[in-house]
BAMAR-202249 format. One record per residue: y, z, x of N, C-alpha, C in turn. Coordinates in steps of 0.02 Angstrom, whole numbers, padded with zeros to 5 digits, always signed. Example, Ala and Ser with C-alpha at 12.3 -4.5 7.8 and 13.67 -1.06 7.14 Angstrom:
! BAMAR-202249
-00284+00390+00660-00225+00390+00615-00165+00390+00660;-00112+00354+00642-00053+00357+00684+00002+00394+00645;
//
This chain:
! BAMAR-202249
-01361-04276-02376-01354-04207-02353-01299-04202-02302;-01253-04155-02313-01198-04147-02266-01219-04099-02209;-01197-04118-02150-01209-04073-02093-01150-04026-02087;-01161-03961-02083-01106-03913-02078-01061-03930-02019;-00995-03915-02029-00947-03931-01976-00963-03895-01911;-00987-03834-01915-01002-03796-01854-01055-03831-01813;-01108-03854-01849-01162-03889-01814-01136-03954-01784;-01094-03990-01823-01066-04053-01798-01024-04040-01736;-00984-03988-01738-00943-03972-01680-00985-03956-01619;-01039-03918-01629-01082-03902-01572-01114-03964-01543;-01135-04010-01587-01166-04072-01563-01117-04113-01521;-01053-04116-01545-01002-04154-01508-00991-04123-01440;-00987-04056-01439-00976-04022-01375-01033-04035-01327;-01095-04030-01352-01154-04039-01310-01157-04110-01282;-01141-04159-01326-01144-04228-01304-01090-04243-01253;-01032-04211-01262-00975-04226-01219-00978-04189-01153;-01022-04139-01147-01027-04103-01083-01053-04150-01029;-01016-04161-00975-01039-04208-00924-01096-04178-00884;-01133-04222-00851-01186-04199-00806-01154-04169-00744;-01195-04141-00701-01169-04111-00640-01126-04161-00602;-01069-04138-00577-01024-04183-00541-01053-04202-00473;-01019-04248-00441-01040-04273-00376-00992-04247-00323;-01019-04232-00265-00978-04204-00211-01012-04220-00144;-00970-04231-00093-00997-04243-00026-00947-04220+00027;-00974-04206+00086-00932-04188+00143-00970-04203+00206;-00936-04199+00263-00966-04211+00328-00968-04146+00369;-01024-04134+00400-01035-04075+00441-01051-04097+00512;-01010-04079+00561-01019-04100+00630-01035-04040+00674;-01091-04044+00710-01113-03990+00753-01118-04015+00825;-01093-03976+00871-01097-03994+00942-01108-03931+00984;-01140-03940+01041-01151-03885+01088-01090-03882+01134;-01056-03825+01135-00992-03820+01170-00994-03778+01233;-01049-03742+01246-01050-03701+01306-01113-03660+01311;-01115-03617+01362-01173-03575+01374-01210-03596+01437;-01254-03552+01460-01289-03565+01523-01337-03623+01519;-01357-03643+01458-01404-03699+01453-01370-03766+01462;-01303-03767+01458-01267-03831+01462-01279-03864+01529;-01276-03826+01584-01288-03854+01650-01357-03884+01656;-01407-03849+01629-01476-03875+01631-01483-03938+01590;-01449-03939+01532-01453-03998+01489-01420-04058+01522;-01364-04046+01558-01331-04101+01593-01376-04128+01648;-01409-04083+01683-01455-04103+01736-01512-04144+01708;-01541-04120+01652-01597-04156+01621-01574-04222+01593;-01510-04226+01573-01484-04288+01545-01482-04346+01594;-01482-04330+01659-01483-04384+01708-01550-04419+01711;-01602-04387+01684-01669-04415+01686-01697-04432+01617;-01669-04403+01564-01699-04411+01498-01646-04432+01447;-01662-04484+01409-01618-04507+01356-01614-04455+01300;-01671-04423+01284-01672-04372+01232-01628-04313+01250;-01629-04293+01315-01587-04238+01337-01513-04256+01331;-01496-04319+01346-01427-04340+01338-01405-04338+01265;-01450-04358+01221-01434-04356+01149-01424-04285+01125;-01459-04237+01154-01452-04167+01134-01382-04141+01148;-01348-04171+01198-01281-04150+01216-01228-04181+01171;-01246-04232+01133-01198-04267+01092-01189-04233+01024;-01128-04235+00996-01116-04206+00929-01159-04241+00876;-01181-04203+00826-01220-04230+00771-01180-04222+00707;-01165-04279+00675-01128-04278+00612-01176-04290+00555;-01175-04245+00507-01219-04250+00449-01177-04255+00385;-01194-04304+00344-01162-04312+00279-01204-04277+00226;-01173-04231+00189-01208-04194+00137-01182-04218+00069;-01228-04239+00026-01210-04267-00039-01250-04232-00094;-01215-04214-00148-01248-04185-00206-01232-04228-00267;-01284-04244-00305-01275-04280-00368-01328-04254-00417;-01305-04217-00466-01352-04188-00514-01401-04141-00481;-01465-04153-00490-01517-04110-00462-01545-04137-00397;-01505-04176-00362-01527-04202-00297-01475-04189-00243;-01499-04172-00184-01456-04163-00126-01486-04202-00067;-01443-04234-00029-01467-04270+00030-01424-04251+00089;-01456-04244+00147-01423-04232+00211-01440-04289+00257;-01390-04326+00280-01400-04388+00318-01366-04384+00386;-01404-04399+00439-01373-04411+00505-01410-04469+00537;-01391-04485+00599-01420-04545+00630-01492-04536+00652;-01518-04474+00650-01587-04462+00671-01634-04453+00611;-01610-04421+00559-01655-04407+00503-01616-04399+00438;-01652-04401+00383-01624-04390+00316-01672-04345+00278;-01643-04297+00242-01684-04252+00200-01658-04254+00129;-01703-04268+00082-01685-04273+00011-01722-04218-00027;-01685-04176-00062-01714-04124-00104-01704-04145-00177;-01759-04150-00214-01757-04170-00284-01785-04112-00326;-01741-04079-00363-01763-04021-00402-01803-04041-00463;-01790-04100-00491-01828-04122-00549-01901-04138-00530;-01909-04174-00475-01976-04193-00452-02009-04137-00411;-01968-04086-00391-01991-04031-00349-02022-04058-00284;-01983-04099-00249-02005-04129-00186-01951-04125-00134;-01972-04125-00071-01927-04131-00014-01951-04191+00027;-01909-04241+00033-01926-04301+00070-01890-04301+00137;-01928-04308+00191-01899-04310+00259-01908-04380+00286;-01853-04412+00306-01853-04480+00332-01837-04480+00406;-01881-04508+00446-01871-04515+00518-01839-04583+00530;-01775-04584+00547-01739-04647+00554-01759-04685+00617;-01782-04649+00668-01800-04682+00731-01868-04717+00725;-01917-04683+00694-01984-04712+00688-01995-04750+00622;-01944-04748+00579-01947-04783+00515-02008-04761+00473;-02016-04696+00469-02069-04666+00429-02039-04611+00385;-02078-04589+00335-02054-04535+00293-02114-04496+00265;-02101-04432+00248-02151-04390+00217-02121-04361+00153;-02165-04346+00106-02144-04314+00043-02187-04252+00033;-02154-04194+00031-02190-04131+00021-02168-04100-00045;-02216-04081-00085-02200-04049-00148-02188-03974-00138;-02154-03944-00186-02142-03872-00182-02209-03835-00182;-02258-03862-00219-02324-03830-00221-02357-03831-00152;-02349-03886-00116-02377-03891-00048-02342-03841-00001;-02277-03834-00011-02240-03785+00030-02265-03715+00016;-02279-03700-00047-02307-03634-00064-02375-03625-00030;-02416-03677-00031-02483-03673-00001-02478-03659+00073;-02431-03692+00107-02422-03681+00178-02401-03609+00192;-02356-03583+00151-02335-03513+00159-02393-03465+00149;-02433-03478+00098-02490-03435+00085-02540-03438+00142;-02553-03499+00168-02600-03506+00223-02575-03470+00286;-02511-03477+00300-02483-03445+00360-02486-03369+00353;-02470-03343+00293-02473-03270+00283-02545-03245+00288;-02592-03283+00260-02662-03262+00263-02688-03260+00335;-02672-03312+00373-02694-03314+00443-02664-03257+00483;-02600-03243+00470-02567-03188+00506-02600-03121+00490;-02617-03111+00425-02651-03049+00407-02720-03043+00439;-02755-03100+00441-02822-03100+00472-02818-03085+00546;-02769-03115+00580-02762-03102+00652-02743-03030+00666;-02699-03002+00624-02680-02933+00634-02739-02886+00622;-02778-02900+00570-02836-02859+00554-02888-02862+00611;-02897-02922+00637-02945-02931+00692-02922-02895+00755;-02857-02898+00769-02830-02865+00828-02838-02789+00823;-02831-02762+00762-02837-02690+00754-02910-02667+00759;-02956-02709+00736-03026-02691+00739-03056-02701+00809;-03033-02754+00843-03060-02770+00908-03004-02777+00959;-02973-02721+00978-02918-02726+01027-02946-02746+01096;-02906-02780+01137-02928-02799+01204-02945-02736+01244;-02991-02740+01291-03010-02682+01332-02950-02651+01367;-02942-02586+01359-02889-02548+01392-02820-02577+01377;-02811-02609+01321-02746-02638+01303-02738-02636+01227;-02699-02589+01202-02688-02584+01130-02648-02642+01105;-02649-02655+01040-02609-02710+01012-02536-02704+01033;-02505-02761+01050-02437-02761+01077-02387-02730+01028;-02397-02741+00962-02350-02717+00913-02345-02641+00913;-02402-02606+00931-02402-02533+00928-02360-02503+00983;-02346-02540+01036-02307-02515+01092-02234-02537+01089;-02216-02578+01040-02149-02606+01038-02113-02583+00975;-02053-02557+00984-02011-02537+00929-01954-02587+00921;-01948-02616+00862-01895-02665+00849-01842-02634+00804;-01780-02649+00819-01725-02627+00777-01675-02683+00770;-01646-02690+00709-01598-02743+00695-01531-02712+00677;-01478-02744+00700-01411-02723+00682-01372-02785+00659;-01343-02780+00600-01304-02835+00572-01236-02807+00550;-01183-02844+00567-01116-02821+00549-01071-02880+00534;-01031-02875+00481-00980-02925+00465-00912-02891+00469;-00868-02922+00507-00801-02895+00517-00749-02948+00497;-00708-02932+00448-00654-02977+00427-00591-02960+00466;-00567-03007+00506-00508-02995+00547-00445-03017+00509;-00388-03009+00541-00325-03031+00511-00304-03100+00536;-00345-03131+00579-00327-03196+00607-00333-03251+00555;-00286-03299+00558-00286-03357+00513-00267-03419+00552;-00292-03477+00529-00271-03541+00558-00291-03597+00511;-00262-03656+00522-00277-03715+00481-00338-03751+00508;-00385-03765+00463-00445-03803+00480-00454-03858+00429;-00455-03920+00452-00463-03978+00407-00411-03978+00352;-00350-03956+00370-00296-03956+00321-00298-03898+00273;-00342-03849+00284-00349-03792+00239-00333-03728+00278;-00304-03679+00244-00288-03615+00274-00351-03571+00275;-00374-03553+00335-00437-03515+00342-00425-03447+00373;-00465-03398+00352-00463-03330+00379-00527-03317+00418;-00523-03277+00469-00580-03266+00513-00624-03208+00491;-00690-03221+00492-00740-03169+00483-00791-03176+00540;-00811-03119+00569-00856-03120+00626-00922-03086+00607;-00976-03123+00611-01043-03096+00596-01079-03085+00663;-01104-03025+00674-01143-03010+00734-01212-02984+00714;-01262-03007+00751-01330-02984+00741-01362-02969+00809;-01394-02913+00815-01430-02896+00876-01499-02872+00858;-01548-02892+00899-01616-02868+00891-01637-02836+00957;-01654-02772+00954-01673-02735+01013-01748-02720+01011;-01782-02737+01065-01853-02722+01072-01861-02669+01127;-01894-02614+01111-01902-02560+01159-01976-02544+01169;-01997-02541+01232-02065-02521+01249-02070-02445+01242;-02114-02423+01198-02119-02351+01184-02142-02311+01244;-02180-02342+01288-02206-02305+01346-02155-02301+01402;-02125-02357+01420-02079-02359+01477-02007-02346+01458;-01990-02358+01395-01921-02351+01374-01879-02412+01388;-01908-02463+01420-01871-02524+01436-01850-02559+01371;-01790-02588+01372-01765-02622+01313-01743-02693+01331;-01745-02736+01282-01719-02804+01289-01684-02823+01225;-01627-02856+01230-01587-02872+01172-01577-02947+01165;-01583-02971+01104-01562-03038+01086-01504-03031+01037;-01453-03072+01045-01394-03064+01003-01368-03131+00979;-01340-03131+00919-01308-03190+00890-01241-03168+00862;-01190-03206+00878-01123-03194+00850-01097-03259+00820;-01076-03256+00757-01050-03315+00723-00977-03302+00704;-00932-03340+00736-00860-03334+00722-00844-03385+00668;-00834-03361+00606-00826-03405+00549-00755-03404+00522;-00730-03464+00507-00663-03470+00477-00673-03491+00405;-00656-03444+00360-00672-03449+00290-00612-03474+00249;-00627-03517+00201-00577-03541+00154-00596-03515+00085;-00549-03484+00048-00566-03456-00017-00597-03507-00065;-00570-03567-00065-00594-03617-00112-00585-03687-00084;-00640-03726-00083-00638-03796-00065-00650-03836-00129;-00602-03875-00152-00612-03912-00215-00676-03953-00215;-00719-03939-00262-00782-03976-00268-00841-03942-00236;-00829-03893-00191-00885-03863-00155-00929-03820-00201;-00904-03803-00259-00945-03767-00308-01009-03805-00324;-01006-03871-00320-01065-03912-00334-01121-03897-00284;-01101-03886-00220-01150-03870-00168-01180-03802-00182;-01137-03753-00196-01162-03685-00209-01207-03683-00271;-01188-03721-00323-01227-03721-00384-01295-03753-00372;-01296-03807-00332-01361-03838-00316-01404-03789-00277;-01375-03757-00227-01414-03710-00187-01440-03652-00229;-01401-03631-00280-01424-03578-00325-01485-03602-00364;-01481-03663-00392-01538-03689-00430-01598-03700-00385;-01585-03722-00323-01639-03732-00275-01673-03665-00259;-01632-03613-00249-01660-03546-00234-01702-03520-00292;-01679-03533-00354-01717-03511-00412-01785-03547-00414;-01784-03612-00400-01846-03651-00399-01893-03624-00345;-01866-03615-00286-01908-03593-00230-01932-03522-00241;-01891-03480-00274-01912-03412-00288-01972-03412-00334;-01971-03457-00384-02027-03462-00429-02089-03490-00394;-02077-03536-00348-02134-03566-00312-02166-03517-00263;-02122-03480-00226-02148-03436-00174-02165-03366-00199;-02150-03352-00262-02163-03285-00288-02236-03266-00279;-02248-03214-00240-02316-03191-00227-02347-03222-00166;-02317-03277-00140-02347-03309-00081-02342-03263-00020;-02283-03234-00010-02273-03188+00045-02230-03131+00019;-02260-03073+00012-02223-03016-00014-02183-02982+00040;-02134-02942+00020-02094-02904+00069-02138-02855+00107;-02189-02828+00073-02235-02782+00106-02275-02817+00160;-02294-02880+00146-02331-02918+00196-02288-02930+00257;-02224-02951+00246-02180-02963+00303-02169-02900+00343;-02161-02844+00309-02150-02781+00345-02210-02761+00386;-02271-02774+00360-02330-02756+00397-02341-02801+00457;-02321-02865+00450-02330-02912+00505-02277-02902+00559;-02217-02883+00539-02163-02871+00587-02125-02808+00568;-02147-02750+00595-02114-02687+00578-02039-02690+00591;-02000-02665+00546-01928-02665+00554-01894-02724+00520;-01932-02775+00500-01901-02834+00470-01872-02819+00402;-01905-02774+00364-01881-02758+00297-01812-02726+00300;-01803-02676+00344-01739-02643+00351-01686-02692+00374;-01705-02736+00421-01657-02785+00447-01633-02832+00393;-01679-02856+00349-01659-02901+00296-01614-02866+00246;-01629-02803+00230-01588-02766+00182-01517-02757+00209;-01512-02742+00274-01446-02733+00304-01408-02799+00306;-01444-02855+00319-01412-02920+00321-01383-02938+00252;-01421-02927+00200-01397-02942+00132-01334-02902+00117;-01334-02839+00136-01277-02795+00123-01215-02820+00160;-01222-02837+00224-01165-02859+00264-01141-02928+00243;-01188-02973+00227-01168-03041+00209-01126-03042+00145;-01133-02991+00103-01093-02988+00042-01019-02980+00057;-01001-02962+00119-00931-02954+00138-00897-03022+00151;-00937-03075+00158-00909-03141+00171-00883-03170+00106;-00821-03191+00107-00789-03220+00048-00765-03291+00063;-00788-03338+00023-00765-03406+00030-00816-03451+00064;-00791-03506+00092-00833-03557+00123-00816-03563+00197;-00866-03560+00243-00852-03567+00314-00842-03640+00334;-00779-03661+00342-00765-03731+00360-00769-03742+00435;-00770-03688+00474-00778-03693+00546-00818-03632+00569;-00871-03645+00608-00913-03592+00635-00925-03604+00709;-00916-03552+00749-00932-03555+00820-00985-03501+00833;-01047-03524+00842-01103-03477+00848-01125-03471+00921;-01139-03409+00940-01164-03395+01007-01232-03360+01003;-01277-03380+01048-01342-03347+01054-01350-03326+01127;-01375-03266+01138-01383-03243+01206-01414-03174+01210;-01401-03140+01264-01428-03073+01276-01370-03025+01288;-01382-02962+01272-01331-02911+01283-01364-02846+01305;-01325-02802+01333-01352-02738+01358-01335-02682+01309;-01381-02635+01305-01371-02574+01266-01357-02588+01192;-01386-02642+01166-01377-02657+01096-01308-02681+01076;-01266-02697+01125-01198-02720+01110-01199-02792+01086;-01155-02811+01039-01152-02880+01015-01119-02926+01066;-01132-02991+01058-01097-03040+01099-01025-03044+01075;-00977-03053+01120-00908-03061+01097-00899-03127+01060;-00854-03128+01011-00842-03188+00973-00801-03238+01014;-00804-03301+00995-00769-03354+01031-00693-03342+01033;-00665-03316+00979-00592-03305+00977-00572-03246+01021;-00620-03201+01036-00604-03142+01075-00616-03153+01150;-00663-03195+01166-00680-03207+01237-00702-03279+01246;-00655-03327+01251-00673-03397+01260-00713-03407+01324;-00762-03451+01320-00802-03466+01379-00764-03511+01427;-00778-03505+01493-00748-03553+01540-00777-03622+01527;-00749-03672+01559-00772-03741+01549-00846-03748+01566;-00869-03713+01617-00940-03715+01634-00963-03644+01643;-01017-03626+01609-01043-03559+01612-01103-03555+01660;-01109-03605+01703-01165-03606+01750-01144-03642+01813;-01179-03631+01869-01162-03664+01932-01163-03740+01925;-01117-03773+01960-01115-03845+01959-01177-03875+01990;-01211-03919+01955-01271-03950+01980-01254-04006+02029;-01286-04008+02088-01274-04063+02135-01303-04128+02109;-01272-04183+02130-01297-04248+02109-01361-04265+02149;-01399-04313+02123-01460-04333+02158-01445-04360+02227;-01389-04397+02233-01370-04423+02298-01353-04368+02347;-01319-04316+02324-01300-04260+02368-01362-04223+02390;-01411-04214+02344-01474-04181+02363-01510-04220+02418;-01513-04286+02411-01546-04327+02461-01510-04323+02528;-01444-04327+02525-01403-04324+02587-01414-04258+02623;-01412-04203+02587-01421-04137+02617-01491-04130+02645;-01541-04158+02612-01610-04153+02636-01619-04190+02702;-01589-04250+02708-01595-04288+02770-01559-04252+02827;-01499-04226+02813-01461-04191+02864-01499-04129+02888;-01529-04094+02841-01567-04033+02859-01628-04051+02901;-01662-04106+02885-01721-04127+02922-01703-04145+02994;-01649-04184+03004-01628-04205+03071-01608-04145+03112;-01570-04100+03081-01547-04041+03117-01605-03997+03140;-01656-03990+03100-01713-03948+03118-01752-03978+03175;-01754-04044+03179-01792-04077+03232-01754-04075+03298;-01687-04080+03298-01648-04081+03359-01628-04012+03384;-01634-03963+03340-01609-03897+03358-01647-03864+03413;-01709-03883+03429-01749-03847+03478-01747-03875+03548;-01708-03928+03561-01707-03959+03627-01646-03936+03666;-01652-03876+03698-01600-03852+03744-01531-03850+03713;-01529-03838+03652-01463-03833+03619-01437-03900+03595;-01471-03955+03613-01449-04021+03590-01457-04026+03515;-01404-04047+03485-01408-04054+03412-01388-03992+03376;-01367-03939+03413-01344-03880+03377-01285-03897+03333;-01283-03867+03275-01228-03880+03229-01164-03847+03255;-01108-03875+03234-01045-03844+03251-01041-03775+03220;-00998-03736+03250-00987-03670+03222-00962-03676+03151;-00994-03640+03107-00976-03644+03037-00910-03608+03025;-00860-03648+03004-00794-03619+02992-00787-03590+02922;-00842-03595+02882-00839-03570+02814-00833-03494+02815;-00785-03466+02781-00778-03394+02782-00838-03360+02751;-00851-03298+02771-00909-03262+02743-00901-03254+02668;-00957-03249+02633-00952-03242+02561-00917-03178+02542;-00884-03181+02487-00847-03123+02462-00896-03070+02438;-00895-03013+02472-00941-02960+02456-00921-02924+02392;-00859-02935+02370-00836-02901+02310-00877-02921+02249;-00892-02988+02246-00931-03013+02189-01001-02984+02189;-01029-02976+02250-01098-02950+02254-01102-02878+02231;-01046-02842+02238-01046-02771+02220-01028-02760+02147;-01012-02814+02111-00995-02807+02041-01057-02789+01999;-01049-02748+01948-01107-02733+01905-01128-02794+01866;-01191-02797+01845-01215-02855+01806-01176-02861+01741;-01168-02923+01716-01130-02932+01654-01164-02898+01595;-01122-02874+01549-01148-02839+01490-01177-02887+01438;-01160-02951+01444-01186-03001+01397-01188-03069+01431;-01235-03110+01410-01242-03178+01435-01249-03225+01375;-01207-03276+01372-01210-03325+01319-01256-03382+01341;-01313-03388+01309-01359-03442+01325-01336-03508+01296;-01311-03506+01234-01288-03567+01202-01233-03552+01152;-01182-03594+01152-01128-03590+01103-01124-03657+01068;-01121-03656+01001-01116-03718+00962-01059-03712+00911;-01030-03769+00895-00976-03772+00846-00995-03816+00788;-00985-03793+00727-00999-03832+00666-00936-03834+00624;-00913-03894+00607-00852-03902+00569-00864-03947+00508;-00835-03927+00451-00842-03965+00389-00777-04003+00377;-00784-04069+00362-00726-04111+00349-00743-04162+00295;-00696-04205+00279-00705-04263+00234-00734-04242+00166;-00704-04193+00134-00725-04172+00068-00706-04225+00017;-00752-04241-00028-00738-04293-00078-00775-04277-00143;-00738-04286-00198-00768-04275-00264-00779-04342-00301;-00769-04397-00265-00776-04462-00295-00849-04482-00305;-00861-04538-00339-00929-04562-00350-00966-04575-00285;-01030-04561-00284-01070-04570-00223-01118-04628-00233;-01140-04656-00178-01186-04712-00179-01257-04686-00192;-01287-04706-00248-01353-04680-00266-01407-04703-00217;-01393-04756-00179-01444-04780-00131-01455-04729-00075;-01408-04682-00067-01417-04631-00016-01476-04586-00031;-01498-04585-00095-01554-04542-00114-01620-04580-00114;-01621-04640-00087-01681-04681-00086-01705-04690-00014;-01771-04698-00006-01800-04714+00059-01784-04787+00076;-01759-04801+00136-01742-04870+00154-01803-04916+00148;-01792-04978+00130-01846-05027+00123-01880-05038+00191;-01946-05045+00188-01985-05058+00249-02009-04997+00286;-01987-04937+00264-02010-04876+00297-02080-04858+00273;-02121-04833+00319-02191-04817+00304-02199-04744+00287;-02236-04731+00232-02249-04662+00213-02306-04633+00255;-02296-04572+00279-02345-04535+00318-02364-04473+00278;-02428-04460+00270-02450-04403+00231-02435-04338+00268;-02418-04287+00230-02404-04222+00258-02469-04191+00283;-02467-04163+00344-02527-04131+00371-02528-04059+00349;-02576-04043+00307-02583-03975+00282-02633-03937+00326;-02618-03873+00338-02664-03833+00378-02730-03823+00343;-02783-03824+00382-02849-03814+00353-02867-03741+00355;-02896-03719+00301-02918-03649+00298-02974-03636+00347;-02972-03578+00378-03023-03560+00427-03056-03494+00407;
//
């Protein structure tokens, strides 16, 4: 029996179609400024973990077929779409966990159920003379994407700037008091990174898998009831994010507070000073000042003996004291840069748990 040429041609094409290509790159994130930097430096003098938090973190991202792995010196995460599992490896403690997509769905369902139960209980049994907090608070979200005309080279690629701003305003309905949290992401976009389509394609397949897994676990109506205003905020975010074109090879993100719902300025528009917080004294200086203060207080009451010299320090500048409070405060600024793009073959051992590591079972929440 002869096989028709059309069928033969289709078979050849199907057999010759290669599997998903391989691709990898390096993503480096570091904290570059903000008011928390001074506190982190102070904590770093006493804590090794705090010192590590100040150091840049480089993560290697690798895609091969239906698997993606993210590797850094602290942890590794492997997503396997065929097995529908996420494996988290703790490099410091030499342990690992494996969570299935089904378990992730169960956790989402349990969290949503508990949240609904707590909300229902709060509405039925409000605290004495105190209505539920949500009824007195109005939340509003603002999301905006602005494509500027600025361009520069990043990792040897020509990038254009896009600025994403997000603000969340909470207003007390009774007092009218407001508080704002704001995020600004200064992104440098490249129209096309050779091979990066493999990352996007994997993320698309991952999203489809997770959509099927989470379908019905947490509905948009449930989210809206648990956090009023979240539905509108998400819709606005989707609309604005569609304005982003390309791949962000460099991102400078700021988190902080702002007044009157204003966004935080982007890094390219208002660079932070080297230190955004008062200089912390050293431990030795603190001890020295404490001893001097103690001696001075003891000698100061004996007929003028031990009085300090006249302070020649000029009076503080009153101009600064009369300045209005700042319109925005940057709590933390971080930089994330993508480099070392490669379409060459990858080491399959990167997708395996290292020998000798101990498996730890995932702790699932118990129903109550």
